C-alpha positions in Angstrom: 130.3 103.8 144.0 127.6 106.4 144.5 126.1 106.8 147.9 123.0 108.8 146.9 120.4 108.2 144.2 117.2 109.7 142.8 114.0 107.9 143.7 110.3 108.5 143.6 109.0 108.4 147.2 105.7 109.1 149.0 105.7 110.0 152.7 102.0 109.6 152.9 99.3 107.7 151.1 97.2 109.5 148.5 96.8 110.3 144.8 100.2 109.6 143.0 100.5 113.0 141.5 100.0 114.6 144.9 102.2 112.4 147.1 105.1 111.3 144.9 108.3 113.4 145.1 111.6 112.8 143.3 114.1 112.9 146.1 117.7 112.1 146.9 118.0 109.1 149.2 120.8 106.7 150.2 121.7 103.9 147.8 120.5 100.7 149.6 123.0 98.1 150.7 122.3 94.5 149.8 122.2 91.8 152.4 122.5 88.0 152.1 120.7 86.7 149.0 120.3 90.2 147.6 122.0 92.4 145.0 122.1 96.1 144.3 120.8 96.7 140.8 121.4 99.8 138.6 117.9 100.0 137.2 117.5 100.1 133.4 113.8 100.0 133.1 110.8 99.5 135.5 107.3 98.3 134.9 104.6 100.7 136.1 101.8 98.5 137.3 98.5 98.7 139.2 100.1 97.4 142.4 102.3 100.5 142.4 99.3 102.8 142.3 97.6 100.7 145.0 100.7 101.0 147.2 100.6 104.8 147.0 96.9 104.9 147.7 97.2 102.6 150.8 95.3 99.8 149.2 98.1 97.2 148.8 98.4 94.5 151.3 102.2 94.3 151.1 102.6 98.0 151.9 100.9 98.7 155.2 102.7 102.0 156.0 104.6 104.7 154.2 107.2 105.9 153.1 106.7 104.1 149.7 109.0 103.9 146.7 106.9 101.9 144.2 108.2 99.7 141.4 108.0 95.9 141.8 109.2 94.7 138.4 112.6 95.9 137.0 115.4 95.0 134.8 118.9 96.1 135.8 122.6 95.4 136.1 124.0 93.8 139.2 126.4 96.4 140.7 127.0 94.6 144.1 126.1 91.0 144.9 125.5 90.1 148.5 126.4 86.6 149.9 124.3 83.9 148.3 122.9 86.0 145.4 122.8 83.7 142.4 124.2 86.0 139.7 127.6 87.8 139.5 128.3 91.5 139.2 127.6 92.7 135.6 124.7 90.4 134.9 121.5 91.9 133.5 118.7 90.5 135.5 114.9 90.7 135.6 112.9 91.2 138.8 113.3 90.3 142.3 112.3 93.7 143.7 109.3 93.8 146.1 109.3 97.5 145.7 111.7 100.4 145.1 112.2 100.0 141.4 111.2 103.5 140.4 114.6 104.7 141.4 118.1 104.7 140.0 119.1 101.7 142.1 117.1 99.1 143.9 117.6 95.8 145.8 116.9 92.5 144.0 116.1 89.3 145.9 117.8 86.2 144.4 114.7 84.1 145.1 112.7 86.0 142.4 115.3 87.1 139.9 116.2 85.5 136.5 118.8 86.5 133.9 117.6 88.7 131.0 117.9 87.0 127.6 120.4 88.7 125.3 117.8 89.2 122.5 115.2 90.8 124.8 115.1 94.6 125.1 115.0 96.3 128.5 111.5 97.5 127.8 110.4 93.9 127.1 112.3 92.5 130.0 111.1 94.9 132.7 107.7 93.3 133.1 108.5 89.8 131.9 108.6 88.1 135.3 105.2 89.5 136.5 103.5 88.6 133.3 104.8 85.7 131.2 106.5 83.9 134.1 103.4 84.3 136.2 101.3 83.0 133.3 103.7 80.0 133.0 103.4 79.2 136.7 99.6 79.5 136.5 98.9 77.7 133.3 101.7 75.1 133.2 102.9 74.5 136.7 99.7 74.9 138.7 96.8 74.3 136.2 98.6 71.6 134.2 97.1 72.9 131.0 96.7 70.5 128.2 96.6 71.2 124.4 93.1 71.8 123.3 91.7 72.8 126.6 89.8 76.1 127.1 91.1 78.9 129.3 88.9 81.8 130.4 91.1 84.9 130.9 89.4 87.5 133.2 90.8 90.9 132.3 92.4 90.3 129.0 93.7 93.8 128.3 96.0 94.1 131.3 99.6 93.2 131.2 99.1 90.0 133.0 95.9 89.0 131.1 97.2 89.9 127.7 100.4 87.9 128.1 98.4 84.9 129.4 96.4 85.0 126.2 99.6 84.9 124.2 101.2 82.1 126.2 97.9 80.1 126.2 97.8 80.2 122.4 101.5 79.3 122.1 100.7 76.2 124.3 97.8 75.2 122.0 94.9 76.2 124.2 91.5 77.8 123.2 91.2 81.2 124.8 88.2 83.2 125.8 88.9 86.7 127.2 86.7 89.2 128.9 86.7 93.0 128.3 84.5 96.0 128.8 84.5 97.8 125.4 85.1 97.2 121.7 88.6 98.7 121.6 89.7 96.3 124.3 88.1 93.4 122.5 90.1 94.2 119.3 93.3 94.3 121.4 92.6 90.8 122.9 92.0 89.4 119.5 95.4 90.8 118.4 97.0 88.9 121.3 95.4 85.7 119.9 92.1 85.3 121.8 89.7 83.0 120.0 86.7 84.6 121.5 86.1 87.8 123.4 83.2 88.5 125.8 82.1 92.1 126.3 80.9 92.1 129.9 78.3 94.6 129.1 76.5 92.4 126.6 74.9 89.8 128.9 75.7 86.9 131.2 79.4 85.9 131.0 78.8 82.4 132.3 76.0 81.8 129.7 78.3 83.0 126.9 81.2 80.8 128.1 78.9 77.8 128.2 77.6 78.5 124.7 81.2 78.8 123.4 82.2 75.5 125.0 79.2 73.4 124.0 77.8 73.6 127.5 80.9 72.2 129.2 82.4 75.4 130.6 86.1 76.6 130.8 88.7 74.0 131.8 90.8 76.8 133.4 89.9 80.2 134.8 92.8 82.7 134.9 91.6 85.4 137.2 93.4 88.8 137.2 90.3 90.7 138.2 89.1 89.3 141.5 85.9 89.8 143.4 83.7 91.5 140.8 83.7 88.4 138.5 84.3 85.4 140.8 80.7 84.3 141.0 80.1 84.4 137.2 83.5 82.7 136.7 82.5 79.9 139.1 79.3 79.4 137.0 81.4 79.3 133.9 84.0 76.7 135.0 83.8 73.1 133.9 83.4 70.2 136.3 87.0 69.3 137.4 88.2 72.7 136.2 91.1 74.7 137.7 90.7 78.2 139.1 93.9 80.1 139.1 94.1 83.2 141.3 96.4 85.9 139.8 95.4 89.3 141.0 92.6 91.7 142.0 92.6 94.5 139.4 88.8 94.8 140.0 89.1 95.5 143.7 91.4 95.7 146.7 91.6 92.1 147.7 91.6 88.5 146.3 88.2 86.9 145.8 86.9 84.7 148.6 85.8 81.3 147.3 83.8 79.2 149.7 85.0 75.6 150.2 81.5 74.5 149.7 81.5 76.0 146.2 84.8 74.2 145.4 83.3 71.0 146.5 80.0 71.2 144.6 81.8 72.3 141.5 84.4 69.6 141.8 87.1 72.2 141.0 90.6 73.0 142.3 91.7 76.5 143.3 95.3 77.5 143.1 97.5 80.6 143.0 100.4 81.7 140.9 103.5 83.8 141.7 106.8 83.8 139.9 108.5 83.9 143.3 106.8 80.7 144.6 108.1 77.8 142.5 110.8 75.2 142.6 114.2 75.7 141.0 113.3 73.2 138.3 110.0 75.0 137.5 111.9 78.3 137.3 114.6 76.8 135.0 112.0 75.2 132.7 110.1 78.5 132.4 113.3 80.4 131.5 114.1 77.9 128.8 110.6 77.6 127.3 109.7 81.3 127.5 113.0 82.3 126.1 112.5 80.0 123.1 108.9 81.3 122.5 110.1 84.9 122.7 113.0 84.2 120.3 110.6 82.5 117.9 108.3 85.5 118.0 105.4 83.6 119.5 105.2 85.9 122.6 106.0 89.6 123.1 105.2 92.1 125.8 102.4 94.4 124.6 103.6 97.9 125.6 101.3 100.8 125.7 103.9 103.5 126.4 107.5 104.0 127.5 108.0 107.1 129.7 111.0 108.8 131.3 111.7 108.6 135.0 110.5 112.1 135.4 107.1 111.3 133.9 106.2 108.5 136.4 103.5 110.3 138.4 101.5 111.1 135.2 101.9 107.5 134.0 100.6 106.1 137.4 97.5 108.4 137.1 96.8 106.7 133.7 96.4 103.4 135.4 93.0 104.4 136.5 91.7 103.5 133.0 92.6 103.6 129.3 95.9 101.6 129.5 96.0 98.6 127.2 99.2 96.6 127.8 102.1 97.8 129.9 103.5 101.1 130.9 107.3 101.1 131.2 109.7 103.7 132.7 113.1 104.0 131.1 115.5 104.8 134.0 119.0 104.4 132.5 120.9 102.7 129.7 123.4 99.8 129.8 126.8 101.4 128.9 128.9 98.3 129.7 129.1 97.3 126.0 128.0 93.7 127.0 
């Protein structure tokens, strides 16, 4: 077993291309409920860039090795980890995935389906599983309801569009230019609102016969929260996913929740019951095998090209950026 590995690491906060260095560090040792993964592929997401810039709430101090979403092979399983050595698993890494090895927490990991490529699997937990938690487990979406997806071109928003359509929902997505509007329609959105063309809430009301959206799926955060509250139906469900438009989650006053008669909830793939997790694995696996959902991938890069990919996250990325780290040579 190797004792050293290559990993991207930043000793200070700053611009990714300035602070990230590919260094040799010790291979981590798993504790109870953890496993050591040999990383196959890693999602490069906005939280990774925010970590490096010192804007991410889960990374208060450096050093930082980004990479929250991975697919890899279990090399060493600690006591209580749910999957045996040799299993290809998705996720469970709070950080550290942009390296040859990382630790996986059993609480957030799931087995990777045999018919799913590494590139598809790398971001599957933080997108489709989060969407399932948000739309199904928390919002209790019903066939025929309308969901407003804020930020439809990101990896989380675009997969929410796909899943919502597979569940029989009507989908309205928001974007900021024509190219992104076309992309959202390709994912299945019934209607796309360009935020530069007038009031979002007025357009949502017009598209829903004055009722408003039954569900708001918010990946953007503070910049759109007031308009989204104006666009939600009485009794609607507001699902907090992320804050791509700022540095923190939106703050929704209890008074607004009361006068709108809505509920506000959050969605994380790591915060769900075992039954919810198992149901999601089954349903999402079936939808993927049937070709009804698939990860929209913008680009696959090598491990050495990670800093440049992180810089691209400032704008222009439609879908997911994936880093190929290694290949499964086990023959399984």
